[in-house]
BARODREN-10222 format. One record per residue (C-alpha): residue in one letter; x, z, y. Coordinates in pm, whole numbers, plus 32768, in hexadecimal, padded with zeros to 4 digits. Layout:
REM residues N
aXZY/...
END
This chain:
REM residues 69
mA27EE5ABAA89/gA3B1E4CAAAA0/gA38FE36EAB36/lA3E4E2A8A9FD/kA316E385A919/yA1F4E369AA0B/yA214E1EDAA11/eA220E1E1A893/rA0E9E2BCA876/tA02DE1EBA973/kA090E0ABA8BE/lA025E140A76E/l9EDBE1AFA806/i9E92E051A888/e9EE7DFBBA733/l9E04E0B2A67F/i9CE6E06BA771/e9D10DEF2A747/k9CFFDF1FA5CC/e9BDFE01AA5F0/r9CA1E115A51D/t9CC0E245A5FE/g9BD8E329A53C/s9B3CE454A5E8/p9BDDE4E5A722/r9C74E5FBA64D/d9CFEE4FDA552/l9D8BE42CA66C/a9E3CE558A706/r9EE0E596A5B4/k9F4AE429A596/l9FE7E437A6F1/qA07EE58EA6A4/v9FF1E62AA7E0/h9EEDE72EA83B/e9D8CE6ACA85B/r9D8BE6E5A9D5/t9EC9E613A9F9/m9E27E500A92C/y9D00E4FBAA1E/r9DF3E4D7AB42/i9E9CE3AFAA98/i9D46E310AA59/e9CF0E338ABCB/e9E31E286AC2D/v9DEBE16CAB36/r9C94E149ABD6/l9D40E110AD25/i9E29DFFEACA7/q9D44DF42ABB8/p9C5EDE34AC41/c9B47DE9AAB52/e9A8DDFE0AB26/t9B13E0DBAA27/i9A05E1A1A972/y99DCE271A837/c98F0E1CCA73C/k984EE2CAA652/e97E1E1B8A55F/r9942E131A536/k99DFE28BA559/s9AE2E1FBA643/y9B2FE1B8A7AF/i9AEFE04CA7FF/f9B23DF5AA91E/m99D7DED3A9A2/k99FBDD7DAA3F/n996FDD74ABA0/k986CDC67ABD8/
END
């Protein structure tokens, strides 16, 4: 994955999580135009750089940022 494309996908992922509009993991992989496994790798990297926890919420059907208390 090229550097700029990777950056753009990561930025899009963060925006979608902030808006709680990622959809299911499969939907998110399609939105990012990557394989599902690659999407999970990007999520793991976002978890390392974000100050809050990143989780998948089944009720909202989206990844969300949980504020740490």
